DRENTIFI-434548 format. One record per residue (C-alpha): y, x, z; residue in one letter. Coordinates in steps of 0.001 Angstrom, whole numbers, plus 500000, padded with zeros to 6 digits. Layout:
YXZA/...
This chain:
622954681503723318M/624118680106719931Q/625355683701719011D/621815685252719411I/620184682305717816F/622399682771714724K/621727686498714668K/617899685921714719L/618140683020712125D/616727680564714683L/619581677896714582L/617727675457712340D/614508675878714500Y/616369675212717809I/618164672268716104D/615049670587715130S/613622671169718558F/616753669719720193S/616469666538718338K/613325665797720418L/615384665520723556F/616225661980724950S/619719663235725665R/621684666288724608E/621256669264727045K/620781672995726878S/617138674188725757I/616994676443728950I/614326675076731398L/615194676588734784E/612541677278737399G/609022678714737579D/607873679014733858I/604117679140734954N/604462675914736909L/606291674347733961H/603519675327731532Y/600794673974733986R/602529670672733983L/603045670547730187I/599294671547729801K/598256668599732192E/600595666151730347L/599018667121726903S/595820665389727975N/597625661964727740F/599037659793725024E/602403658509726283F/605433656931724564K/608543659064724221E/611290658383726748P/614109656223725689P/617516657621724466K/619770658026727396V/623376658954727858E/624743661793729991N/625251660163733503L/627112663050735332D/630372661135734852R/628825657824736096A/627371659595739178L/630868660980739929M/632294657571739460H/629747656040742104I/630659658760744478Q/634269657781744223K/633369654099744786Q/634150653214741238G/632633650153739495I/630195650990736568L/630158649187733406K/627047647174732286V/625912649810729789Y/626194652582732446E/624075650640734972I/621535649893732134Y/621228653716731421E/620089654221735123F/617707651311734736V/616042652866731661K/615437656112733500I/613850654377736468V/611843652015734279N/610414655014732374Y/609186656645735592F/607644653257736663N/605816653503733276Y/604620657042733900L/603236655897737328K/600654653738735646R/598801656774734228F/595909658394736263N/597419661851736335F/595819664585738140E/596737667963740052G/600321669154740127K/601478666423737588L/600287663704739896Q/602019665365742926E/605385665521741001W/605251661927739911I/604163660802743318D/607453662434744839R/609390659859742942I/609749656887745213I/612048653930743977V/614046652411746795P/613779648685747076S/617461648015746277D/617059649864743010I/613707648056742173S/615779644854742492K/618420645884740202V/615589646660737490L/615052642941736968G/618677641980736272Y/618737643144732626F/616588642479729398D/615705645098726762E/619158644705725147K/621058645424728339S/622075641517728714N/621950639980732118L/618746637948732308K/618819634106732989T/618414633433736802G/620287636454738163V/623521634567738570N/623948630796738326E/627663630818737311D/626934633417734663Y/624022631077733283D/626306628076733249A/629236629800731371I/626509631227728891K/625336627624727997D/628898626502727734A/629668629170725341I/626658628293723196Y/627607624639723074K/631177625576722258N/630065627751719224K/627982624707718051Q/630855622536718268E/633071624969716203I/630429625196713623K/629913621547713248Q/633681620996713005G/633937623583710250L/631094622019708284Y/632782618573708730K/635997619971707205I/634066621662704253I/632364618375703366N/635823616452703241A/636537615354699704S/640237616216700031K/639576619925700640L/636830620338698044R/638999621498695231S/640678624187697375Y/637444625762698739L/636319628892697216V/632706628470698575D/631128626148701110S/630111628895703703Q/631521629678707097V/632783633267707148H/633143635712709990Y/636376637626709819I/637859639682712764N/635251638025714990G/636270634577714213E/634722631633712243E/636767630606709121C/636957629284705550L/637781630846702460L/640362628710700529V/642690628897697405R/646512628786697453G/648001625362698065G/645549624453700736F/648259623461703204N/648861620211701328H/645611619004702623V/644735621175705569L/646680622394708560K/645394625819709333A/646282629431710280S/645737632332707797V/643966635293709441I/643282637435706514D/643302637565702606R/640328638509700305S/640532641172697541N/640685638330694966S/643885636737696608G/642098634019698526F/642881633151702111F/640684633177705207Y/641982630341707326V/641124628863710805V/641734625010710842P/644045623864713647H/641399621106714429S/638992623781715751V/641658625941717295S/641435624028720651S/637763624814720631L/638452628448719934K/640831628498722797Q/638216627091725039K/635782629595723777Q/638114632500724674S/638649630938728226D/634971630826728670L/634406634399727531L/637163635593730018N/635254633832732811K/632029635293731644Q/633617638854732012E/634889638127735410E/631517637103736592I/629967640039734935L/632466642252736645L/631459640740739989K/627784641488739317V/628669645052738334C/630574645550741518K/627493644423743649E/625162646811741631V/627706649706741982S/627751649233745787S/623979649292745868L/624063652518743616F/626521654055746098E/624138653684748976K/621330655255746938N/623459657978745360L/621101660747746365L/618112659083744903F/620053658644741496L/621001662244741497K/617536663201742126F/615824660995739527I/618579661784736843N/617651665576737295K/613923664841737248E/614259662821734023F/615878665924732367D/612910668019733584R/610435665609732115F/612544665450728934D/612195669300728588H/608253668756729036Y/607836666063726500Q/610140667645723923A/608144670948724095R/604835669175723959L/605678667131720895F/607376670128719064F/604074672130719711A/602041669444717996K/604237669688714804I/602841672623712815G/600192673455715548D/602441675889717506K/601351677830720641N/602878678467723993F/602995682231724627I/603963682870728319L/605624686075729257P/603530688327731482S/604409691360733569K/601880693511731922K/602915696547729936N/601168695120726717S/603479693800723922N/601873692669720743K/602701690038718038L/599588688765716285V/599867686590713163A/603547685583713893F/605400683668711333K/609214683524711553H/610428679921711489P/613198680740708999A/610750681895706202L/609055679427703870H/605403680339703651E/605964683384705643A/603511686348705699K/602044686726709225P/603142689755711120I/600989691783713464T/602596694700715415I/602082696345718684D/605300697153720308F/604144698227723726S/605865701619723695K/609646701911724633S/610815702567721053V/609606700961717932V/611300702785714855M/610803700850711560I/611289702796708349T/610373702341704719G/611229700550701480V/614533698846700951N/614168694929701176A/610777695525702458G/611090693147705500G/612272695696708154K/615084693521709473T/612891690481709455M/610217692370711414M/613005693305713959L/614092689710714156K/610604688474714520S/609935690727717642I/613226689556719285L/612574685805718299S/609056685927719860A/610418687427723041V/613392684887723162L/610962681938722509M/608516682997725072S/611364683522727732K/612500679934727222Y/608962678404726924L/609446677279723322L/606239676887721225P/606023678987718076Y/603516680009715259N/601472683057716521A/597957683668717406H/597023683051720901K/596182686797721516D/599924687539721152T/601185689265724358Q/604879689251725392I/606373690983728243G/609005689842730759T/612593690799729762F/615798689912731614K/618083690397728634E/617673690147724920I/620359691891722776T/620556691874718957A/622870694547717442V/622492693360713774L/625910692823712339D/628672695127711158D/630963695184714258P/634070696403712316Q/637254694419713328S/640670694887711615V/642201692631714386K/641100695004717082N/641364698198715050D/637620698978715459I/635656700739712892S/631865700183712131T/630780703270714050F/633242702508716972A/631973698961717274G/628501700307717323R/629382702645720162M/631011699831722126V/627796697791721780E/625503700849722848F/627889701629725862S/627239698149727285N/623388698873727248L/623683701570729862F/624543698962732267S/621546696797731472S/618022696822733078K/614774695416731987N/616134694567728548A/614829694498724907I/617332695586722213V/617190695276718526G/619265697546716344V/619455697097712560D/620435700266710536E/621164702403713686I/623007705164711499E/625310702574710099L/629090703761709779G/628923707578710283T/627354710863708913D/623628710381709262S/623003714004710257D/625418713827713209E/624120710347714123A/620584711595714297A/621343713963717089S/623542711514718895L/621177708605718699F/618117710755719620K/619866711533723042V/621152707925723536I/617613706415722876I/616049708813725333E/618598707906728010E/618030704232727443L/614184704810727828I/614843706092731269Q/616703702824732164K/613576700601731384D/614985699365728080I/612825698606725033K/614376699280721697I/613467698123718245I/615245700169715554I/615341699943711753T/616564703034709778T/616395704794706567H/617376707989708243H/614253710328708095K/615652713075710354R/616111710656713292L/612602709489712671A/611391713026712556A/613113714062715759L/611727710994717585M/608201711280716202A/606910713766718778S/608022711506721755N/604963709774723176K/607180706701723977D/608106706241720206V/606027704027717822E/606543704657714097L/606175701793711687V/606511701987707882A/607211699085705544A/604882699537702607L/605512699593698829Y/603190698674695956D/603554701489693465E/601589699886690703E/603495696768690773N/606880698434691845Q/607772695995694589R/607440695816698493P/604323694345699875T/605962692875703158Y/603190694686705053E/603501697375707741F/601720700505708856L/601927701866712183Q/601960705487713031G/603877707086709999T/607280707388708380I/607999705135705332G/609914706374702271K/613020704185701289S/612228703962697488Y/615859703721696777A/615507704769693110F/612742702354692566E/614644699513694114T/617705700330692052A/615437700326688877T/614003696854689851R/617402695303690223Y/618713696506686771G/620311699997687182I/619877701906683840P/617170704650683735Q/619581707309682674N/621685706739685839V/618566706866687957I/617533710214686371K/620925711842687019K/620814710534690641A/617381712193691126K/618797715525689909V/621682715314692380V/619313714252695115Y/617428717543694596G/613801718521694012E/613137719689697684D/614080716240699137K/612023714533696454D/608994716597697420K/609623715481700971L/609430711904699968N/606171712768697988E/604755714180701304L/605788711152703269I/604340708874700540E/600966710879700552R/600886710780704296S/601350706862704154S/598673706744701561A/596229708929703602L/597098706886706727E/596262703651704887I/592874705103703567E/591990706253706974Y/592688702950708538K/590555701262705919Q/587650703599706370K/587897703019710299I/587715699256709423E/584696699758707339E/582906701919709906L/583796699368712629N/582183696709710568Y/579139698898709880E/578739699713713473I/579009696050714479A/576407695184711853E/573968697753712978N/574369696666716631Q/573709693092715590R/570536694182713776L/569277696206716846N/569715693253719079R/567937691028716644N/564989693567716485L/564893693876720155K/564689690164720611E/562021689877717911E/559948692673719753K/560174690922723092E/559126687600721408N/556188689345719897L/555135690923723304D/555369687558724903E/553224686009722200H/550568688787722605I/550569688362726273Y/550081684601725948Q/547250684983723476E/545307687349725747K/545794685034728693S/544266682426726529K/541197684551726058L/540848685008729626H/540910681232730349R/538234680783727396E/536051683599729074Y/536324681853732355K/535202678605730973D/532380680324729261A/531245682098732405R/531431678724734244D/529007677329731601E/526714680251732050A/526393679717735872K/525616676162735279K/522825677375732917A/521561679687735605I/521383676864738056K/519340674915735603A/516916677835735624K/517497678915731915V/515478682077731069A/517463685299731262K/520624683549732332G/521665686371734701H/521247688983732008H/523519687093729564H/526188686533732280L/526229690263733152N/526810691224729434V/529633688546729025S/531211689803732230H/531225693403730948S/532818692422727647K/535595690456729365A/536390693503731563Q/536971695560728214S/539818693201727186I/543200694658728078K/546209692479728585T/548930695104728419E/552012694345726289K/552976696556723445V/556060698473724504K/558144701525724225E/557556704510726512V/560796704496728694E/561990706512731580T/563804704640734413F/566086705802737224K/567268704197740427V/570041701654739774G/568683700587736234D/568577696954735587R/564926695911734816V/562730692839733843K/559313692337735480Y/557478689472733803R/559980686533734246T/561798688207737142S/564862690360736662K/566373692907739323G/567442696467739961E/565463699573740781I/565843700468744405V/563602703486744509S/560839705405742484I/557655706922743804K/555315708471741414G/554206705908738733K/555496702922740914K/558920701487741576A/560432699247744166F/562784696710742666I/565052693953744281E/565115690783742165N/567987688357742057E/566633686240744823M/566839689298747200G/563036689918747225M/561680693412747073K/558779693993744850L/556532697118744314Q/555362697260740461V/554052699903738076L/556741701593736052L/554782700866732944S/555021697100733542D/558937697178733507L/561369696359730650Q/565002697138730457R/567398694291731036S/571180694715730268G/572107691249731665N/574058691668734927P/572940689435737919P/574552686140738346K/577207686237740899V/577568683310743195K/581089682101742953P/583128682700746183K/584356679265747715P/588046678766746853K/590474678741749687S/592876675804749480T/595973674961751444V/596679671248751629T/600062670089752425V/600255666601753697Q/602891664738751952K/605434662832753885P/604883659106754352D/608383657896753927S/609968659972751107G/613447658802752291H/616551660873752064V/618362659441755161K/617835659870758920L/619648657899761661D/619887659811765041L/622105657244766853H/621199656723770535G/618795659863770690Q/619118662743773196R/620004666084771747A/616459667680772138D/614757664472770798E/617120664242767808A/616780668031767012I/612937667518767035E/613122664539764747N/615717666368762470L/613437669374762185D/610489667105761009K/612676665289758655F/613967668462756914L/610262669540756572S/609401666238754869D/612434666547752572A/611608669974751510L/608066668957750728I/609294665829748781A/611540668148746634G/614808666596747716F/618081668745747097D/620410666531749423E/619729664402752444I/622027662269754655L/621864662360758392V/623789659962760759Y/624569661345764186H/627612659403765163G/630869660615766836I/630511659697770502G/631085662426773009T/630432664994770352G/627340666577772029K/624830665325769550L/627099666394766515S/627473669854767920Y/623676670156768510A/623079669084764908V/625533671655763494K/623989674419765676Q/620543673616764386F/621642673512760807L/623444676742761027D/620168678490762051K/617836676627759715H/616635679247756954P/616357676356754244K/619678674767754805V/622181676136752081K/625144674117753442G/626406670919754942Y/629638668711754872T/630834665627756512D/629810662592754618A/632189660291752404H/633813657513754615P/631752654976752863S/628580656812754136Q/629466657516757805G/632455659904757466G/632691662319760405F/629689660616762008G/627223661911759270A/626348665051757428K/625413665398753596V/622969668444753867I/622200670704750917T/618665672172750662L/
C-alpha cells in the first residue's frame, strides 16, 4: 500500500488522516462499503468526543488466553474501550447505528471492573482495604521524610555547608545539596554530584524512613499484583467479549477518523458504483497547493493524455488513480459530489523508470515485465506514464497498440500519458479510446494546466526549451533538423485543438442561449395563464353583479314599479351577450395528452368531434369541450408504494456461552440451533458451548450438527480453563 501511495504523492495525505486514529492501524476498512458509509452518515448528525488514545491489545488478548496476568496499564486499556462504548450508549442514535451499538452488551463482571480505576489508571479508594491502608502509610512516611529533611536544613551546624534550603529529588529520592566537608557535621550518603561540584546527600537519620518507604512500596506492589490476578481471571472468562469489543472499537475508530477528516477542508465521500460511468468533477489533488480543479470523463476503456511538456499530464494521471484509490477505501477528498467512480479490484501505477542494474533489467525490459503482469489481472485500472519510455517510439507504437487492445478485452481500464503522436493517431479511431490534450497558452508561452477532450495535443518541446533558457540559435537549428513536414503536422494539430476549443465555446454559448430562451418561454406562458385566470375572475365578478341587479329588479316589479318587466328583459338580454371564455391559443390535442380543465388536471382518454373525455388525477372521467382545455406538462402525482420491511427480532440475551449439560440430544440440538441464530444476529464471531464428556452421545450429536450447519466456519475443543474436551469454541 505504501508503494502506491508514494507513487501517487498521497503519503502526506494518508499520514494526516492516520493521525486521527485512536490507535495505529491500516487505513483499509473491510466489509460492506455502503453499510460503512450509511453508519458514518448517521454518525455525522451527532456531536461526540473523540475516542481516547488506546494501545494495541492483540498481545494482551493472547496473554489472557494463556492464563497470564495483565499489568495495570493493560487492564486500564480495556477499561477505556468499554467506558467509551458506555458513553456512546447515552446518545439517541437511530437506524443501523442504533442496532450496531445495541449489539454491544457489557457483561456484569466487566462492568464491575470499570469502577476499579480512576482517570489516571490508579486503583480507586475502597476497592481493596489493604491497598488503601498501605497507600495511607506511604503518604505518612513521605511526610515524615520531608519533615526530617527540613529539620536538618534548619539546623545551625549545617547551615554553612548548605548550597540552598530546598529538598531536591534525584534518582527518585529526596535529598539535600551540600558543599564539601559536610561530613564533619552530618552523617549522610552521597547519591550524586552537581555540575558545580556540590554533593546530593541523603542523611542517615532519614535512611530508616526511606527503608520503611521501600518496604511499603513493595507491599503495595504485591497487593496490586493480587488485584491484577483477580481481574485477569475475570477477563479470561469473558475473553470472547473482549475480542469482540476490541474489534468493534477499531471499526468505530475508522468511522470517527473518516468523519473528522471529511470536516477538515469540506471533503466529500465518493462511493464506488457498478455503473460504467467514470467522471472526475472539480477534483483537487491533495499534494498540490492551491490546485486547479480537474474535470475529466474517463468512462472509456483507454484515456490517452497528450500535449505540452510540464503541462500537468502526469498529475492528471495521478489524480484519476488517486480518486479511484480513495473511493475504494472510503477516504474523503476534495471533489464535487457529481464525481462518479467505478468499482475496481486492482489499481496499478506504472510511473517510475523500472531500470535496475542489480537485476540487469533495462528501462524497456522493466516496462515489459510490468505489462506482462497486467495480462493476469481483471477488473483493474492502470496508469502508465510516458508509455513509449526506453525504446524506439515507432516500434513501440505498433507494439503498444496491440497490447492496449488486448488489455481492453480483459476488462482493464488504462490511463496513458505520451508524447508519441503516432501511437495517439493509431488509437484515435478506436471507439474505446478517449483522447485528452494538455493545453498551451501561445500568447504567454506557458502551459495553462487545462485539458481538452477529443483531440491530440502538441508537445511544444521547442517552446518549453526556450522558456527554460536554451539559446534561440540552438532552437532554430533544432527546428531545421526536425523538418518542415513534421512542423506542419504540429501546426495542424495546434489548429485542430484551437478549432476544438472554439467549437466547445460556441456550444457552451448556444446551450446558455437555449436555456435562457426556455426560461423566457416558461415565464411568458406563466404570465399568459395568470392573465387568463384574471380575465375569467373579472367576468365572473360581472356575472355576480348582474345577478344582484336582476334580484333588485325583481323586487321592484313586486313593488309594482311601472315598466319593471320591460327593464328586466333588457338587462337579461345584455347579460346573455357577456362571454366568459378565456383568451387562449388554438391548439390541437390527441389521445394521451396531459391537459388542464379549469382547476382539474388529467389525461385525454378519447376525442369525439369538438368534445373530449378526460380522466383526472382522482380517477373521475369528464366530458368537456376541446376549446376549454389547456396543455399541462406536469405528470400526475404517483402515490408512493408502501415499503416492504423485514424485521429481525434481536436476541434477548446477547450472551456468547451456552450450557447443554443434562439435556437430551434432540433437546440440546434444538437449543443449540436457536443459540447459533441469536449469535449470528448479534454479530458474534466466536461462541462457547458446554456439552460435557459423559457417555459421549451429546458430544457426538453436537459435532454432527456443527459439521452440517452452513454458517459454522469451524470449531475446536476449548482451553482447559474453559471446559477442555467438554466444550467447543465455535467460529462463525
